[in-house]
Structure formats: C-alpha cells, structure tokens
C-alpha positions in Angstrom: -1.2 -11.7 49.3 -1.1 -8.6 47.1 -4.5 -7.0 46.5 -5.7 -6.9 42.8 -4.3 -4.0 40.9 -6.9 -1.3 40.1 -6.6 -0.7 36.4 -7.9 1.8 33.8 -7.6 0.1 30.4 -7.2 2.1 27.2 -7.5 0.5 23.8 -9.6 0.6 20.6 -9.1 -2.1 17.9 -9.3 -5.9 17.8 -5.6 -6.1 18.9 -6.5 -4.7 22.3 -9.4 -7.1 23.1 -7.4 -10.3 24.2 -5.4 -8.3 26.9 -8.6 -6.9 28.3 -10.3 -10.3 28.5 -7.2 -11.7 30.1 -7.2 -9.1 32.8 -10.8 -10.1 33.7 -10.0 -13.8 33.6 -7.2 -13.2 36.1 -9.1 -11.1 38.6 -7.7 -7.7 38.0 -10.1 -4.8 38.9 -11.0 -2.7 35.9 -12.1 0.7 37.0 -13.0 1.9 33.5 -12.3 1.1 29.8 -11.3 4.1 27.7 -11.7 3.8 24.0 -12.3 5.9 20.9 -15.8 7.2 20.0 -18.1 5.2 17.8 -17.4 5.8 14.1 -19.3 5.4 10.8 -18.4 2.1 9.1 -19.3 0.2 6.0 -21.2 1.1 2.9 -24.1 2.3 5.0 -21.9 4.4 7.2 -23.6 3.0 10.3 -22.3 4.3 13.6 -20.3 1.3 15.0 -18.7 0.9 18.4 -15.0 -0.1 18.4 -14.1 -3.7 19.2 -12.8 -2.8 22.7 -16.1 -1.1 23.6 -18.0 -4.2 22.4 -15.8 -6.4 24.6 -16.0 -4.1 27.6 -19.8 -4.0 27.4 -20.0 -7.8 27.4 -17.7 -7.9 30.4 -19.7 -5.3 32.3 -17.0 -2.6 32.4 -17.7 1.1 32.5 -16.8 2.6 29.2 -15.5 6.1 28.5 -15.2 7.5 24.9 -13.6 10.9 24.9 -13.0 12.7 21.6 -9.8 13.7 23.2 -8.1 12.9 26.5 -6.5 16.4 26.7 -9.3 18.0 28.7 -9.6 19.1 32.3 -12.8 17.1 32.6 -11.1 13.8 31.6 -8.0 14.5 33.7 -10.2 15.1 36.8 -12.2 12.0 36.1 -9.0 9.9 36.0 -7.7 11.5 39.1 -11.0 10.7 40.9 -10.8 7.1 39.9 -7.3 6.9 41.5 -6.1 3.9 39.5 -3.0 1.9 40.4 -2.1 1.6 36.8 -3.0 2.4 33.2 -2.7 -0.4 30.7 -2.7 0.9 27.1 -2.9 -1.1 23.9 -3.4 0.5 20.5 -5.6 3.2 22.0 -5.1 5.8 19.2 -4.5 8.9 21.2 -1.3 10.2 22.7 -1.5 10.7 26.5 0.0 13.9 27.9 2.5 13.5 30.7 0.1 15.0 33.2 -2.3 12.1 32.5 0.4 9.4 32.5 1.5 10.6 36.0 -1.9 10.0 37.6 -1.7 6.2 38.3 0.2 5.3 41.5 2.3 2.7 39.7 2.7 4.3 36.3 1.3 3.5 32.9 2.2 0.4 30.8 1.9 0.1 27.1 1.7 -3.1 25.0 3.5 -2.6 21.7 3.6 -5.0 18.8 7.3 -4.9 18.0 10.8 -5.5 19.5 11.4 -2.0 20.6 13.2 0.3 19.8 12.6 -1.1 16.3 9.3 0.0 14.7 8.1 2.6 17.1 4.8 4.1 15.9 1.3 3.3 14.6 1.9 0.3 12.2 4.7 -1.9 13.6 3.1 -5.2 12.5 2.8 -4.1 8.8 6.3 -2.5 8.6 8.0 -5.6 10.2 6.7 -7.6 7.2 7.3 -4.9 4.6 10.9 -4.5 5.8 11.6 -8.2 5.7 12.2 -8.7 9.4 12.8 -12.4 10.3 11.2 -11.9 13.8 9.0 -9.6 15.7 7.2 -9.7 19.0 5.6 -7.9 21.9 7.2 -5.4 24.2 5.7 -4.0 27.4 7.1 -0.7 28.4 6.6 2.1 30.9 5.0 5.1 29.1 6.4 8.5 28.9 5.6 11.6 26.8 7.5 10.3 23.8 6.2 8.0 20.9 7.0 4.5 22.2 10.2 5.7 23.9 9.6 4.5 27.5 11.7 2.0 29.4 11.3 -1.7 28.3 9.8 -4.1 30.8 9.4 -7.5 29.1 9.9 -8.6 25.6 8.7 -11.8 23.8 9.9 -12.8 20.4 8.3 -14.8 17.5 9.4 -15.6 14.0 7.6 -14.1 11.0 6.4 -16.9 8.7 7.6 -16.6 5.0 4.0 -16.3 3.8 2.4 -14.7 6.8 0.2 -11.6 6.3 -0.2 -8.7 8.6 -3.7 -10.0 9.4 -2.3 -13.4 10.5 0.6 -11.9 12.4 -1.8 -9.4 14.1 -3.9 -12.2 15.5 -0.9 -14.0 16.9 0.6 -10.9 18.4 -2.6 -9.9 20.1 -2.7 -13.2 21.9 1.0 -12.9 22.8 0.3 -9.4 24.1 -2.2 -10.7 26.6 0.3 -13.3 27.9 3.2 -10.8 28.1 1.0 -8.3 29.9 0.1 -10.8 32.6 3.7 -11.7 33.2 4.5 -8.0 33.4 1.9 -7.4 36.1 2.8 -10.5 38.0 6.4 -9.4 38.2 5.4 -5.9 39.1 3.4 -7.2 42.1 6.2 -9.5 43.1 8.7 -6.7 43.0 10.9 -8.5 40.4 10.2 -6.3 37.4 13.2 -4.5 35.9 13.2 -1.5 33.6 15.7 -1.2 30.7 16.1 2.1 28.9 15.8 2.0 25.1 18.8 2.7 22.9 17.7 5.7 20.7 20.5 4.9 18.2 18.7 1.6 17.3 15.2 3.2 16.9 13.3 2.8 13.7 9.8 4.1 12.9 6.6 2.5 11.6 4.3 5.4 10.5 0.7 5.0 9.8 0.0 3.6 6.3 -2.2 5.4 3.8 -4.3 3.9 1.0 -2.0 5.3 -1.7 0.9 3.4 -0.2 -0.5 0.2 -1.6 0.0 1.0 -5.3 2.5 -1.4 -6.7 5.8 -0.1 -8.1 6.6 -3.0 -10.5 10.2 -1.7 -10.8 10.8 -3.2 -7.3 12.2 -6.7 -7.0 9.5 -9.5 -6.7 10.6 -10.3 -3.2 9.8 -6.7 -2.0 6.5 -6.6 -3.8 5.5 -9.8 -2.1 6.4 -8.4 1.3 4.4 -5.3 0.5 1.3 -7.5 -0.4 1.7 -9.5 2.8 2.3 -6.4 5.0 -0.7 -4.5 3.6 -3.2 -7.3 3.8 -6.0 -6.7 4.8 -5.4 -2.9 5.0 -4.7 -0.7 3.2 -4.4 -3.4 0.5 -2.1 -3.6 -2.5 -3.4 -2.6 -6.0 -2.4 -2.1 -9.6 -4.2 -1.2 -12.8 -4.8 -2.8 -16.2 -6.3 -0.5 -18.9 -7.7 1.7 -16.1 -9.2 -1.2 -14.2 -8.2 -1.4 -10.6 -7.0 -4.8 -9.4 -6.4 -5.6 -5.8 -3.8 -8.2 -5.0 -4.2 -10.4 -1.9 -1.6 -13.2 -2.2 1.4 -13.8 -4.5 4.6 -15.9 -4.6 8.0 -15.0 -5.8 9.4 -16.7 -9.0 13.2 -16.9 -9.2 13.5 -16.4 -13.0 15.1 -14.1 -15.4 12.8 -11.7 -17.2 13.6 -9.6 -20.3 10.4 -7.6 -20.6 9.5 -4.3 -18.9 8.4 -4.6 -15.2 4.7 -4.9 -14.9 4.4 -7.0 -18.1 2.2 -10.2 -17.9 4.3 -13.1 -18.9 3.4 -16.1 -21.0 2.2 -18.9 -18.7 -0.2 -21.8 -18.4 -4.0 -21.1 -18.4 -5.3 -20.1 -15.0 -2.0 -18.5 -14.0 -0.9 -14.9 -13.8 2.8 -14.2 -13.7 4.1 -10.6 -13.8 7.6 -9.3 -14.5 9.2 -7.1 -11.9 12.4 -5.2 -11.5 14.0 -8.4 -10.5 12.4 -11.8 -11.0 8.7 -12.3 -11.4 5.6 -12.6 -9.2 2.9 -15.2 -9.5 -0.4 -13.7 -8.3 -2.5 -16.2 -6.4 -5.6 -14.2 -5.2 -7.0 -11.0 -6.7 -10.1 -8.8 -6.8 -11.5 -6.7 -9.6 -13.2 -3.3 -9.2 -16.7 -4.7 -8.8 -16.1 -8.3 -7.9 -15.0 -10.3 -4.9 -11.7 -11.8 -3.8 -11.0 -14.8 -5.9 -8.3 -17.5 -6.6 -6.5 -16.4 -9.7 -7.8 -19.2 -11.9 -11.5 -18.3 -11.1 -10.8 -14.6 -11.7 -9.2 -15.3 -15.1 -12.3 -17.3 -16.2 -14.3 -14.0 -16.1 -11.6 -11.5 -16.8 -9.0 -12.2 -19.5 -5.5 -10.6 -19.1 -3.6 -11.5 -22.2 0.2 -12.2 -22.2 2.1 -8.9 -22.9 -0.5 -6.8 -21.1 1.3 -4.2 -19.0 0.1 -3.6 -15.4 1.0 0.0 -14.6 0.8 2.8 -12.1 -1.8 5.4 -13.0 -0.7 7.9 -10.4 2.4 9.8 -9.6 3.1 8.3 -6.1 5.9 7.6 -3.8 5.9 4.0 -2.7 6.8 3.1 0.9 10.6 3.1 1.7 12.2 -0.3 1.5 15.6 -1.3 3.0 
C-alpha cells in the first residue's frame, strides 16, 4: 500500500477550503498550509484571517502567511519540509520555478475552468460573462507560466441560464475537491496522464475591477444579464439615476422591440422596472440603492420612485469588459 502523500497546501479564499478539508478526510498528510496574510475587512477595517487559514486552524494544521513566497527564507523552509507535492488552489501569488521544483512529485494546481480556456484570476466570472454553456475544474501540473502547465484531469459542468458567479463558485469548489482526490489517487496508482495545453486555444480571464461593473446600456439585454450574473457578488453591477448609484443583483431578458434610447425606463406595471437596452429590454428583479439594502424590485420601488422615461446612464467615461 502506498504511504500517504506529504503535501504542502497553498490557498486563500473560500474556493480553496473544500479541497483542504477533503485532503484531511482522506488521510493525506498536510505538512503546512500556506495562505495570504490577514487583511483589513469590513467597515471597521478589522484584521481578518483568510478562509483557508480559518479552516486550517480548525483542522490543526501549521499555517504560514508570507507576504511573498519569493524569499530565500521561505524557499529554505519549503526545502526543509521536503514535501512530496504542493497542492495549490487560488493562492494569490505566482510561484517561481525554483519553488515549484522543490516537491518530489511536482506541484498540482486546481483551476476553475476548462483549460486552456479562461486562464487567469477570474475564470468563474468570465465564463458567465462570455456566455459559455459549460465550465468545470481542471487539475494541472504547475510550471512558471500563468495556468499553462500540462492538464491532468478535467471535469465539466453546465452553467445554468440564471446561475450567478457566487452560485457557480460554490459548485465548482466542491467539484475541485473531488477532482483533486481522483488526481491524487491516479498519481499514486501510476495511471495519471499529462496532456500539454494547446496555446492556440487559450483565452484569458483577468482580474475584475470595480469600474468593470458599470452598465453600458448600449449592449444587448442578454449581454447585460450575463454581466450581472458574472459579477454577482463581486465587483457588482451598477448604474445611475440622477446621480444616485443603483446596484443591480438580478435581472431577466425581455425579448421585445424598443424604440427609445438605451437606458430608458419603459412603461410597465406597478412594481416592475423594465429598461431599454441596445437590443431588447431588461427586467430588473433585485436592486440596492446607495444607502439601502438589497431588495426585490417591488419593495424597492415602494420607497424610491423611478418614473417611466427616466434615463439610467453612465456617469463616468469607462471601458466596459470585452464581450464576444
């Protein structure tokens, strides 16, 4: 029987928690958990440990939080631990090749897309924004490139027509744990195969910024809906009415002809908010005002009237995310 693999686990956000727990549940030896430093969070800017640190402490793991992994001290510490394997999931720092080469059996990354599509920091969000019908989890051997290593295993899942990035994130994090376990089992059995990525099929999923969420009403309703779903919960999609910032959480596409400028609120029944777009219209279902909370649209409109003909518009000169 193969001895348990000795693993250094590297991860930071909620996405990386289920794989760590799964490794414990299946008897793998965790030498250390490496995660990002505690950061200020919330209105009080209270110093808060990342989710992986919180999970690791509950599990009794040794936790390391280097500001950067690119130091001789960290390199020497990893070499002293002498791991069989790194397992990396949304860690947040790029590992240099000298660090990747330390484990005896290499370094495995859990990536939330069907590589080589959506390499980069925000694959879940961009899969929805670009209208992909499916996505999934890929485990790969790490190299010095950005998600360019050989593919090990890949599991696919459809993207629901109303699914948000938050909902898809939670499904994929659980899938990531399962795909990782099968990867390690095949590695120990000697049946794991490596498949080089085709660089000609690569696309990129760069980190999103807050300003990317500002609605361009010139876009078709379908694309705006995808933007809303892909950017919920972060960075969030927003627009303005008479200088008031409105954050949109859910909407649905209306297949109807419009003859008014994009961004114009259409005549509709009380308790509804329909907005003209570059093609078709959008029915807004959940919204939040500047000082309020997230509300169903009928509750919001009880306290904030938006008359027919009002134009929701951009206030800033911005470049929206690129759509296919």
